[in-house]
C-alpha positions in Angstrom: 17.5 -16.3 -28.7 17.4 -15.8 -24.9 16.6 -18.1 -22.0 15.0 -17.7 -18.7 14.1 -20.1 -15.9 10.4 -20.8 -15.1 10.7 -18.9 -11.9 12.1 -15.8 -13.7 9.3 -15.9 -16.2 6.7 -16.0 -13.4 8.4 -13.3 -11.3 8.7 -10.9 -14.3 5.0 -11.4 -15.2 3.9 -10.8 -11.6 6.1 -7.7 -11.1 5.0 -6.2 -14.4 1.4 -6.3 -13.1 2.3 -4.9 -9.7 0.9 -7.9 -7.8 2.2 -9.3 -4.6 1.9 -12.8 -3.1 -1.0 -11.9 -0.9 -3.0 -10.8 -4.0 -2.1 -13.9 -6.0 -2.9 -16.2 -3.0 -6.4 -14.8 -3.1 -6.7 -15.1 -6.9 -5.3 -18.6 -7.3 -6.3 -20.1 -3.9 -2.7 -21.3 -3.7 -0.7 -20.6 -0.5 1.9 -17.9 -0.8 4.7 -20.2 0.2 4.1 -22.5 -2.8 3.9 -19.5 -5.2 7.3 -18.4 -3.8 8.6 -21.9 -4.3 7.6 -21.7 -8.0 9.3 -18.4 -8.5 12.5 -19.7 -6.8 12.3 -22.9 -9.0 12.1 -24.9 -5.7 9.7 -27.4 -7.1 10.9 -30.1 -4.6 9.3 -28.0 -1.8 5.8 -28.8 -3.2 4.8 -32.2 -1.7 3.7 -33.9 -4.9 4.7 -33.5 -8.6 1.0 -33.5 -9.7 0.4 -30.6 -7.3 3.4 -28.8 -8.7 2.1 -29.1 -12.2 -1.4 -28.0 -11.2 0.0 -25.0 -9.2 2.2 -24.0 -12.1 -0.6 -24.2 -14.7 -3.0 -22.2 -12.5 -0.3 -19.6 -11.7 0.6 -19.2 -15.4 -3.1 -18.8 -16.4 -3.7 -16.1 -13.8 -0.6 -14.2 -15.1 -2.0 -14.8 -18.7 1.1 -16.8 -19.7 1.2 -19.8 -22.0 0.9 -22.6 -19.4 1.7 -25.3 -22.0 5.1 -23.8 -22.7 6.0 -23.6 -18.9 4.7 -27.1 -18.3 6.8 -28.4 -21.1 9.9 -26.7 -19.7 9.0 -28.1 -16.2 8.6 -31.7 -17.6 11.9 -31.5 -19.5 13.7 -29.7 -16.6 14.8 -27.0 -19.1 14.9 -23.3 -19.5 12.2 -21.3 -21.4 13.6 -20.1 -24.7 12.3 -17.2 -26.6 13.4 -14.9 -29.5 13.7 -11.2 -29.4 13.7 -8.7 -32.3 14.7 -5.1 -31.5 13.7 -3.7 -28.2 12.2 -5.9 -25.5 8.4 -6.2 -25.3 6.2 -7.6 -22.6 6.9 -11.1 -21.5 3.6 -12.4 -22.7 4.2 -11.2 -26.2 7.7 -12.7 -26.2 6.4 -16.1 -25.2 3.6 -16.0 -27.7 6.0 -14.9 -30.5 8.6 -17.5 -29.7 6.3 -20.4 -29.7 3.8 -18.9 -32.3 0.8 -19.8 -30.2 -2.3 -19.5 -32.4 -5.7 -20.6 -31.4 -7.4 -22.1 -34.4 -10.5 -23.2 -32.5 -12.9 -21.1 -30.4 -12.4 -21.8 -26.7 -14.9 -20.7 -24.1 -12.5 -21.3 -21.2 -10.9 -17.8 -21.3 -14.4 -16.3 -21.2 -15.3 -18.4 -18.2 -12.1 -17.4 -16.4 -12.8 -13.8 -17.2 -16.3 -14.0 -15.8 -15.1 -15.7 -12.7 -12.3 -13.2 -12.2 -14.7 -10.3 -12.8 -17.1 -11.7 -10.2 -14.3 -12.1 -7.7 -13.0 -8.6 -8.3 -16.5 -7.1 -7.9 -17.1 -9.0 -4.6 -13.7 -7.9 -3.3 -14.2 -4.3 -4.2 -17.6 -4.3 -2.6 -16.2 -5.7 0.6 -13.4 -3.1 0.7 -15.8 -0.2 0.1 -18.2 -1.6 2.8 -15.3 -2.0 5.3 -14.1 1.6 4.7 -17.5 3.0 5.1 -17.9 1.2 8.4 -14.4 2.5 9.5 -15.3 6.1 8.6 -18.6 5.8 10.5 -16.7 4.6 13.6 -14.1 7.4 13.2 -16.9 10.0 13.0 -18.4 8.7 16.2 -15.1 8.8 18.0 -14.4 12.4 16.8 -17.9 13.5 18.0 -17.3 12.0 21.5 -13.9 13.9 21.7 -15.6 17.1 20.7 -18.2 16.8 23.5 -15.4 16.1 26.0 -13.5 19.2 24.8 -16.6 21.4 25.2 -17.2 20.1 28.7 -13.6 20.7 29.7 -13.8 24.3 28.3 -16.9 25.0 30.3 -15.1 23.8 33.5 -12.2 26.1 32.6 -14.5 29.1 32.4 -16.0 28.3 35.8 -12.7 27.7 37.6 -9.2 28.3 36.3 -7.7 26.4 39.2 -10.0 23.4 38.6 -8.8 23.4 34.9 -5.2 23.3 35.9 -5.8 20.4 38.2 -7.7 18.6 35.4 -4.9 19.1 32.9 -2.2 17.8 35.3 -4.4 14.7 35.9 -5.0 14.1 32.2 -1.4 13.9 31.1 -0.4 10.9 33.3 -3.7 9.3 32.2 -2.7 9.4 28.5 0.7 7.9 29.3 -1.1 5.2 31.3 -3.4 4.4 28.4 -0.5 4.1 26.0 1.3 1.7 28.4 -1.9 -0.4 28.9 -1.9 -1.9 25.4 -2.2 -5.7 25.6 -2.1 -8.5 23.1 -4.5 -11.4 23.2 -3.7 -14.3 20.8 -5.6 -17.3 19.6 -5.4 -19.9 16.8 -2.3 -21.3 15.3 -1.0 -23.4 12.5 -1.2 -21.1 9.4 -3.3 -18.3 11.0 -2.7 -16.5 14.3 -5.5 -14.1 15.5 -4.2 -11.2 17.7 -6.5 -8.7 19.5 -4.8 -5.5 20.4 -6.6 -3.9 23.3 -6.4 -0.5 24.9 -5.4 1.4 21.7 -5.5 5.2 22.0 -3.1 6.1 19.2 -1.9 4.8 15.8 -0.5 1.3 16.2 3.1 0.7 15.0 4.2 -2.7 13.9 7.9 -3.4 13.8 9.4 -6.4 12.0 13.1 -7.5 12.1 15.3 -10.5 11.1 18.9 -11.4 11.7 19.8 -14.3 9.5 16.7 -15.2 7.4 15.0 -13.8 4.3 11.2 -13.3 4.5 8.7 -11.5 2.3 6.1 -9.6 4.4 3.1 -7.3 3.8 0.6 -5.5 6.0 -2.7 -4.3 4.7 -3.7 -0.7 5.1 -0.1 0.5 5.4 2.9 1.7 3.3 4.1 -2.0 3.0 0.8 -3.3 1.7 2.5 -4.1 -1.6 5.1 -6.2 0.2 8.7 -5.8 1.6 11.5 -8.3 1.7 13.4 -8.6 5.0 16.9 -9.9 4.8 20.3 -9.6 6.5 20.9 -6.6 4.1 17.5 -5.0 5.0 16.8 -6.4 8.5 14.1 -4.1 9.7 10.9 -2.4 8.6 8.0 -0.7 10.5 4.5 0.3 9.5 1.8 2.3 11.2 -1.9 1.5 11.2 -3.9 4.8 11.3 -6.1 5.5 14.4 -9.5 4.1 13.7 -8.3 0.9 11.9 -10.2 -2.1 13.2 -8.7 -5.0 11.2 -5.5 -5.7 9.3 -3.6 -8.8 8.0 0.1 -9.3 8.3 1.4 -11.9 5.8 4.7 -13.7 6.6 6.5 -15.6 3.8 8.7 -17.2 6.4 7.7 -17.2 10.1 10.7 -18.6 11.9 13.4 -15.9 12.5 11.0 -12.9 12.1 10.6 -10.8 15.3 7.3 -8.9 15.5 6.6 -6.0 17.9 3.1 -4.5 18.1 2.6 -1.1 19.9 5.8 -1.8 21.8 4.7 -5.3 22.8 6.6 -8.3 21.4 4.4 -10.9 19.8 4.8 -14.6 20.5 4.5 -16.4 17.1 5.3 -19.9 18.4 1.7 -21.0 17.6 2.4 -20.5 13.9 3.8 -23.9 13.0 3.8 -23.7 9.2 6.7 -22.2 7.3 4.6 -19.2 6.2 1.6 -17.7 8.0 -0.8 -14.9 8.5 -1.3 -12.7 11.6 -4.9 -11.4 11.7 -5.1 -8.2 13.8 -8.2 -6.9 15.5 -7.8 -3.4 17.0 -9.9 -2.4 20.0 -9.8 1.0 21.6 
């Protein structure tokens, strides 16, 4: 017989599916900070016990765990016990084997949940595909305009070599000036901070760092879209949004103590007054 805490059971099930808190926030409609509290067994962080039980049940159902077993452990303030024969199998099978959960009556709830989940996934995939098509169209337009400029510059070089040299020497400082002219415009607050990045001429790099706090972060469309945990042991991480990206969302499990730099400009996050928050980026060239 083995034992695990409720948070360990939830974390193992989530990690086995490769999901992060941003994914589960969309699927459960529960804020990421409360999902983190459940996984850390910090039930006191949730304002009301009724909410805690409701969040735990919804989280368990999305992870396809036996919610009744976890709720029973929560009510008794005890560990989840399960038996294991031979090699370890998936957490879901262990829980079902331990408590011998058998459904003797036909229930339509799983079918309803499946239909709702399928509809949500279909809408989400459609939105992602549409967004990527729009981004590709904008990228194609940008590439075409650059091609025309290049041809125009080549024609001028054929007409006058000295004029071309003068144009080249003028262009280089201009590029540096454009890179230095990136500005950040913020609005909103509370749980969501909208940031417009203006004057972008190259891929945008977002750097995050901490000194004494631990915070789970993720940035859509980058190498840390699946999540990264900042801590005193791993205090920094950076990610780059490809040129042509128009929108991205930065999720912060903990806001206070996290320093954010966007394209070399430090972001003021004082408007985010909740413990966790989202930074919604809009990129303008």
